[in-house]
Residue, then its C-alpha position, 0 to 999 in steps of 0.5 A: x499514468x499515476x505515480x503510485x507508491x504502495x506502502x506494504x510488501x505483504x500480500x496484499x500491497x504486492x499484489x495491489x503493485x502488481x495490479x497498478x503496474x500491470x495497468x500501465x502505472x509507476x509504483x514503488x513498493x516499500x518495505x520497512x524492513x531491508x531484508x525483505x526488499x532485498x529477498x523481493x528485489x533478488x526473486x521478484x517473488x513473495x514466495x512466503x505467501x503469493x508463491x508463483x506469483x512474479x513482480x514485474x521488474x519495473x516495480x521499485x522495491x525500496x526501503x525509503x519511505x520518505x522518497x516513495x512518499x515525496x515521488x508519488x501521486x498517490x500513496x496506498x497504504x496495505x500495512x497490517x492495521x495494528x501498525x497503521x498509527x505507527x506507520x501514520x505516523x511515520x509518513x506524517x511529516x512527508x505526506x503533501x496537502x491533499x496527497x491521495x492516501x488509499x488504505x487497504x486495511x480493515x479493522x478498528x483499532x483496539x483501544x479507541x474503536x477508531x477505524x484505519x481511515x480514521x487513524x490516517x485522518x487523525x495521524x496526517x491531517x494533511x492528506x485526502x484519505x479514501x478506502x479501497x474494500x471488497x471481497x477480494x484475494x491478495x492471490x487471486x488478485x496478484x495472478x490477474x483474477x476478476x474480482x470486484x472492490x469499492x472505494x470511497x472517500x471526500x470527493 
């Protein structure tokens, strides 16, 4: 199965990590905050947003962005939309040509009116950028409740 790094340990990133892990993928979950990493490792639960949803032991939770990028075949970018540009800039030096980034953030950038996918493509031109969207909620995905999403990208 694929090596996937989910960047952003909020409710959506955590739920997607659980789903991907439960489907046999090797998953790493990144947070930029070491305190959050430590808490998630200790409790194996995002108690503030996904109470009662267990994070499987085989998900590696880390604050090492460079390692997450370098070891992954696929990057799932699950940070809030106001942080897409700054996180993309942090990622850019380590993303390999053609590396797949799946964006799951919705919205547009206030000052440019650019979509999140356009921002990622601008900041990380080496990447193949896809978007995952649909009528789903993190708490449902984390609990394994069936839902539907679509993915769109360059291929």
